[in-house]
C-alpha positions as CSV (number, residue, x, y, z in Angstrom):
1,M,-1.0,-9.5,-6.5
2,Q,-0.7,-10.7,-10.1
3,V,1.4,-9.4,-13.0
4,T,-1.9,-8.2,-14.5
5,D,-2.3,-5.9,-11.5
6,I,0.9,-3.9,-12.2
7,P,-0.8,-1.2,-14.4
8,A,-3.2,-0.4,-11.6
9,V,-0.4,-0.5,-9.0
10,L,1.5,2.1,-11.1
11,V,-1.5,4.4,-11.1
12,I,-1.9,4.1,-7.3
13,Q,1.8,4.5,-6.7
14,A,1.8,7.7,-8.7
15,Q,-1.0,9.1,-6.6
16,A,0.7,8.1,-3.3
17,Y,4.3,8.9,-3.7
18,V,6.6,11.8,-4.8
19,D,8.2,11.2,-8.2
20,E,11.7,10.6,-6.7
21,I,10.6,7.3,-5.2
22,L,8.3,5.9,-7.9
23,E,9.3,2.4,-9.1
24,S,9.0,1.3,-12.7
25,A,6.8,-1.6,-13.9
26,E,9.9,-3.7,-14.4
27,V,11.0,-3.1,-10.7
28,I,7.5,-3.9,-9.4
29,A,7.4,-7.1,-11.5
30,A,10.8,-8.1,-10.2
31,R,9.7,-7.5,-6.6
32,L,6.5,-9.5,-7.3
33,H,8.6,-12.3,-8.8
34,S,10.9,-12.3,-5.7
35,A,8.2,-13.0,-3.2
36,P,4.8,-13.5,-4.9
37,Q,3.2,-15.0,-1.8
38,T,3.7,-11.8,0.1
39,A,2.3,-9.2,-2.3
40,W,-1.4,-8.3,-2.0
41,V,-4.0,-6.1,-3.7
42,A,-7.3,-4.8,-2.3
43,E,-10.1,-4.6,-4.9
44,T,-13.5,-2.9,-4.9
45,D,-16.1,-2.8,-7.7
46,A,-13.8,-0.1,-9.2
47,G,-10.9,-2.6,-9.5
48,V,-7.5,-2.6,-7.6
49,Q,-7.6,0.3,-5.1
50,A,-4.6,-0.6,-2.8
51,Y,-1.6,-2.8,-2.7
52,L,1.1,-4.0,-0.3
53,V,4.4,-5.5,-1.3
54,T,6.4,-7.3,1.4
55,Y,9.2,-9.9,1.6
56,P,10.9,-12.2,4.1
57,S,13.9,-10.5,5.8
58,R,15.9,-10.4,9.0
59,L,15.2,-7.8,11.7
60,G,17.6,-5.0,11.1
61,A,18.3,-5.8,7.5
62,L,17.7,-2.6,5.4
63,T,17.7,-2.5,1.6
64,A,18.8,0.7,-0.2
65,W,16.1,2.4,-2.2
66,G,15.8,0.9,-5.6
67,E,17.8,-2.2,-4.8
68,N,16.5,-5.7,-5.5
69,F,14.9,-7.5,-2.6
70,Q,17.3,-9.7,-0.7
71,C,14.9,-12.4,0.6
72,A,16.5,-14.0,3.7
73,Q,16.6,-17.8,3.8
74,D,16.6,-17.6,7.6
75,A,13.9,-14.9,7.8
76,D,12.5,-13.8,11.2
77,C,10.8,-10.7,9.9
78,L,8.3,-9.7,7.2
79,Y,9.5,-6.5,5.7
80,L,6.7,-4.2,4.4
81,H,8.2,-2.5,1.4
82,D,5.4,-0.6,-0.2
83,L,1.8,0.2,0.9
84,A,-0.4,2.5,-1.2
85,V,-4.1,3.3,-1.5
86,A,-5.7,5.0,-4.4
87,G,-6.7,8.6,-3.6
88,A,-10.4,7.9,-4.2
89,A,-10.3,5.0,-1.8
90,G,-8.4,6.7,1.0
91,G,-9.9,6.4,4.5
92,G,-11.9,3.3,3.5
93,G,-9.9,0.8,5.5
94,L,-8.2,-0.9,2.5
95,G,-4.7,-0.1,3.7
96,R,-5.5,-1.3,7.2
97,A,-7.0,-4.5,5.8
98,L,-3.8,-5.2,3.8
99,I,-1.7,-4.6,6.9
100,V,-3.9,-7.0,8.9
101,A,-3.6,-9.7,6.2
102,A,0.2,-9.3,6.0
103,T,0.5,-9.5,9.8
104,Q,-1.7,-12.6,10.0
105,Y,0.4,-14.2,7.3
106,A,3.6,-13.3,9.1
107,E,2.4,-14.6,12.4
108,E,1.0,-17.8,10.9
109,S,4.3,-18.3,9.1
110,G,6.3,-18.0,12.3
111,Y,7.9,-14.6,11.7
112,R,8.7,-12.9,15.0
113,F,8.9,-9.3,13.7
114,S,7.6,-7.0,11.0
115,S,9.6,-4.0,9.8
116,L,9.5,-1.2,7.3
117,I,11.0,2.1,6.2
118,S,8.6,5.0,6.8
119,V,8.7,7.8,4.2
120,Q,6.7,10.9,3.4
121,G,5.8,11.7,7.0
122,S,4.1,8.4,7.7
123,V,5.7,7.6,11.1
124,G,2.4,8.5,12.9
125,F,0.4,6.2,10.6
126,W,2.7,3.3,11.4
127,Q,2.9,4.1,15.1
128,R,-0.9,3.8,15.3
129,R,-0.4,0.2,13.9
130,G,2.1,-0.8,16.6
131,Y,5.4,0.0,14.9
132,G,8.2,1.9,16.7
133,V,11.1,3.9,15.3
134,V,14.3,1.8,15.7
135,E,16.9,4.0,17.4
136,N,20.7,3.5,17.5
137,L,21.1,2.3,13.9
138,S,24.6,1.3,12.8
139,Q,26.5,3.6,10.4
140,A,25.9,1.1,7.6
141,Q,22.1,1.0,8.3
142,Q,22.1,4.9,8.4
143,R,23.8,5.0,5.0
144,L,21.1,2.7,3.6
145,L,18.3,4.7,5.1
146,A,19.8,7.9,3.6
147,T,19.2,6.5,0.1
148,Y,15.5,7.3,0.5
149,T,14.1,10.7,-0.4
150,G,13.3,13.0,2.5
151,P,13.3,11.9,6.1
152,A,13.1,8.1,6.4
153,Y,12.8,6.0,9.5
154,Y,13.4,2.3,10.1
155,M,10.5,0.9,12.1
156,S,9.6,-2.5,13.5
157,K,7.2,-4.3,15.8
158,T,7.2,-7.6,17.5
159,L,4.5,-10.1,16.3
160,A,2.6,-12.7,18.2
161,V,4.6,-15.8,18.4
162,R,2.8,-18.8,16.9
163,E,4.0,-22.4,16.5
164,A,5.0,-22.5,12.9
165,V,8.0,-23.2,10.7
166,V,9.2,-20.4,8.5
167,E,9.7,-21.8,5.1
168,S,11.7,-20.0,2.4
169,I,9.4,-18.5,-0.2
170,C,12.1,-16.8,-2.3
């Protein structure tokens, strides 16, 4: 993802999410600046049609909605913050392709886990991609999860372990 992609990302985001969890152009730019190597877009002849924003984290580290990314210097997990596909491109495999690219990046970088917060009834989507709902969250984790609109679930999956050194990208 490049800064020039942000206008398209805003359009896609507005199609995919309820108003209460939309992020401003400034927030998206700040997130992109925090971890530019882990933000991707999928393009077709019609331009940017999907995006995925992630960042290096620690398994079990949750960020409150709207808070700045806290990239972990000792990351063991790639946190998937935001995946969205344009309405017209839905069902075309762009979201899946972005998830595959992020997973490959994470495995090649030596991350042991991937995690996310599922919103808007997307638990089944993520379960089909190997993620499971994390049970027994601490009270602090539950408070952070409660900052999201509607039911929200912290999910994670274990990645294939590869011989690599995780380098800080933040």
